[in-house]
C-alpha positions in Angstrom: -112.9 -21.6 63.3 -114.9 -23.9 61.0 -113.8 -25.1 57.6 -115.8 -22.5 55.7 -114.2 -19.6 57.5 -110.7 -21.1 57.1 -111.3 -21.5 53.3 -112.5 -17.9 53.1 -109.5 -16.6 54.9 -107.0 -18.5 52.7 -108.8 -17.1 49.6 -108.6 -13.6 50.8 -104.9 -13.8 51.6 -104.2 -15.3 48.2 -106.0 -12.5 46.4 -104.0 -9.9 48.4 -100.7 -11.5 47.7 -101.5 -11.7 44.0 -102.6 -8.0 43.9 -99.3 -6.9 45.6 -97.2 -8.7 43.0 -99.1 -7.1 40.2 -98.6 -3.7 41.7 -94.8 -4.1 41.9 -94.7 -5.4 38.3 -96.7 -2.3 37.1 -94.2 0.2 38.4 -91.0 -1.7 37.6 -89.1 -0.2 34.6 -89.2 -2.3 31.4 -87.3 -2.1 28.1 -90.5 -0.8 26.5 -90.8 2.1 29.0 -87.7 4.3 29.2 -86.8 5.5 32.6 -87.2 9.3 33.1 -85.1 11.5 35.3 -87.0 12.7 38.3 -86.6 16.1 39.9 -85.0 14.5 42.9 -82.3 13.0 40.7 -81.5 16.4 39.1 -80.8 17.9 42.5 -77.9 15.6 42.9 -76.2 16.6 39.6 -73.0 18.7 40.0 -73.6 22.4 39.7 -72.3 24.0 36.5 -71.5 27.7 35.9 -73.4 29.5 33.1 -71.3 30.1 30.0 -70.2 33.8 29.7 -72.0 35.9 27.1 -69.6 36.8 24.3 -68.7 40.5 24.1 -70.3 41.8 20.8 -67.4 44.3 20.4 -64.8 41.6 20.8 -66.6 39.3 18.3 -66.7 42.2 15.8 -63.0 42.8 16.2 -62.3 39.1 15.7 -64.4 39.0 12.6 -62.7 42.0 11.1 -59.3 40.6 12.1 -58.3 44.1 13.1 -55.2 44.6 15.2 -56.0 45.8 18.8 -52.5 47.2 19.5 -51.2 50.3 17.7 -47.8 49.7 16.1 -45.4 52.3 17.5 -42.1 50.6 16.6 -40.3 53.2 14.4 -38.6 50.6 12.2 -41.8 48.7 11.5 -43.4 49.1 8.1 -46.8 49.5 9.7 -45.8 52.0 12.4 -48.5 54.7 13.1 -47.1 58.2 13.0 -49.5 61.1 13.3 -50.4 64.0 15.7 -50.7 61.6 18.6 -48.0 59.1 17.9 -44.5 60.6 17.3 -41.1 59.2 16.4 -38.4 58.8 19.0 -36.1 61.9 19.3 -33.2 61.6 16.9 -34.7 58.7 14.9 -33.1 58.1 11.5 -34.0 55.0 9.5 -31.0 52.6 9.2 -31.7 51.3 5.6 -32.2 54.5 3.6 -31.3 54.1 -0.1 -31.4 56.3 -3.2 -32.4 54.3 -6.3 -31.3 56.0 -9.5 -33.8 54.0 -11.5 -36.8 55.6 -9.8 -37.7 58.9 -11.7 -38.2 62.1 -9.8 -39.4 65.5 -10.9 -36.0 67.0 -10.3 -32.5 65.9 -11.3 -29.4 65.3 -9.2 -28.9 63.8 -5.8 -30.9 65.0 -2.8 -32.1 63.9 0.6 -35.7 63.7 -0.7 -34.7 61.0 -3.1 -34.0 58.6 -0.3 -36.4 56.0 1.2 -36.3 52.7 3.0 -34.9 49.9 0.9 -38.0 47.7 0.8 -40.2 50.6 -0.1 -37.8 51.7 -2.9 -38.1 48.2 -4.4 -41.9 48.3 -4.2 -42.1 51.9 -5.6 -39.8 50.9 -8.5 -42.1 47.9 -9.4 -45.2 50.2 -9.2 -43.8 52.9 -11.4 -42.7 50.2 -13.9 -46.2 48.7 -13.9 -47.8 52.1 -14.5 -45.4 52.7 -17.4 -46.6 49.5 -19.0 -50.1 50.9 -18.8 -49.1 54.2 -20.4 -49.0 56.1 -17.1 -45.7 57.9 -16.3 -45.2 58.6 -12.6 -42.5 60.3 -10.7 -41.5 61.0 -7.1 -41.6 64.6 -5.7 -40.3 64.1 -2.2 -39.6 61.0 -0.1 -37.4 61.1 3.1 -37.0 64.2 5.2 -34.7 64.5 8.1 -36.0 66.0 11.3 -34.0 69.2 10.6 -35.6 69.5 7.1 -39.1 68.9 8.5 -38.5 71.5 11.2 -37.4 74.1 8.6 -40.4 73.4 6.4 -42.9 73.5 9.2 -41.5 76.8 10.6 -41.6 78.4 7.2 -45.3 77.4 6.8 -46.1 78.7 10.3 -44.5 82.1 9.4 -46.5 82.2 6.2 -49.9 80.9 7.3 -49.9 80.8 11.1 -49.7 77.8 13.4 -53.2 76.4 13.2 -53.4 76.7 9.4 -50.0 75.1 9.0 -50.9 72.1 11.1 -53.7 71.2 8.7 -51.2 70.4 5.9 -47.8 70.1 7.5 -46.6 67.9 10.4 -44.9 69.1 13.5 -41.3 67.9 13.4 -41.2 64.4 14.9 -44.7 63.5 13.7 -44.1 63.5 9.9 -44.3 60.3 8.0 -41.6 61.5 5.7 -39.2 61.1 8.6 -39.9 57.4 8.6 -38.5 56.9 5.1 -41.8 55.2 4.3 -43.7 58.0 2.6 -43.4 59.6 -0.8 -45.2 62.4 -2.6 -45.8 61.6 -6.3 -47.1 63.2 -9.4 -47.1 62.7 -13.1 -43.7 62.7 -14.8 -44.4 66.2 -16.1 -44.7 67.5 -12.6 -48.1 69.1 -13.2 -50.2 69.5 -10.1 -47.5 68.2 -7.8 -48.4 68.5 -4.1 -51.7 70.2 -5.2 -55.3 69.1 -5.0 -55.6 69.2 -8.8 -53.6 66.0 -8.9 -56.7 64.2 -7.7 -58.8 63.0 -10.6 -55.9 63.0 -13.1 -55.2 59.8 -15.0 -52.0 59.3 -12.9 -54.0 59.7 -9.7 -56.7 57.4 -10.8 -54.2 54.7 -11.7 -52.7 55.0 -8.2 -56.1 54.6 -6.6 -56.7 51.4 -8.5 -53.2 49.8 -8.2 -51.2 51.2 -5.3 -52.4 48.6 -2.8 -51.0 45.8 -5.0 -47.5 47.1 -4.3 -48.1 47.9 -0.6 -49.0 51.6 -0.7 -52.0 53.5 0.6 -53.2 57.0 0.0 -52.5 58.2 3.5 -54.8 61.3 3.6 -57.9 60.5 1.6 -60.8 62.8 0.8 -63.5 62.9 3.4 -61.3 61.5 6.2 -59.8 64.9 7.3 -61.5 64.6 10.8 -59.8 61.3 11.3 -56.3 61.8 9.9 -56.1 65.5 11.0 -54.8 66.6 7.6 -56.4 67.9 4.5 -56.9 65.7 1.4 -53.5 64.8 -0.2 -54.0 62.5 -3.2 -50.3 62.6 -3.8 -49.1 61.4 -0.4 -48.4 57.6 -0.5 -47.4 55.5 2.5 -45.8 52.1 2.3 -47.3 49.6 4.8 -46.8 46.3 2.9 -49.2 44.5 0.6 -51.4 42.7 3.1 -52.2 45.7 5.2 -52.5 48.0 2.2 -55.0 45.7 0.5 -57.1 45.4 3.7 -57.2 49.2 4.1 -58.1 49.8 0.4 -60.8 47.1 0.4 -62.5 48.6 3.5 -62.0 52.2 2.4 -60.4 53.2 5.8 -57.4 55.0 7.1 -54.4 53.8 9.1 -56.1 55.3 12.2 -59.2 53.3 11.5 -57.2 50.2 10.9 -55.8 50.5 14.4 -59.2 51.7 15.8 -57.7 54.7 17.5 -59.8 57.8 18.4 -60.0 60.2 15.5 -57.2 62.8 15.6 -59.4 65.9 15.2 -61.9 64.8 17.9 -59.0 64.3 20.4 -57.8 67.9 19.7 -61.3 69.3 20.0 -61.6 67.8 23.5 -58.4 69.4 24.8 
């Protein structure tokens, strides 16, 4: 090989080596060019399970902070007693009291003056507050024993028939009065006691506006007959405690709706 050919060969090899170095430098990552994840690298990532989709019904229940379990403990202040949830056979509240400072529409001692101790204290405070506002309230009937409820219900059945009686009176064992946590009220004059005309009176209006502050709800409100299973009773108050009473009043619901149970009347229609 002559000198000219050798020189040409050396030059060609030099150019190739320089070109190879420049090619490696071009693809090498630098600080100015962030490294991107390639599809091949993603395939080696550990597999992850998709997050479960929240249940809308569960989310709604959590937002409303509504209990999911019906309270059936007979001694509980929030026990549900209705046509589907009855009291244990022979149940009698252990802390019944008769407070002489609470006015009733009748005089003398009687079973229907009695009520559970905490409720009596709350009712006394409510009656006192109403009096300060110029509203005179009185009790009509509070606790009833099972035997008393049985006698009343049987009398209504003889008078009006079973189906009619069940719209305004409870089958023995399913009456709130047997819990010692319910009371029928009226004005101190006794006018419209246990009658629809009590609704809309100044006494009834005061109760609507203030009862929840003392832990009471109007148990059978107007327009909720298909849910409670009973006709409108503006005089029937039920003690459930301040927290629950205020929630029920603010939402305009019944105790059945608070516990999210199937409406009473709809259950009976399906039988």
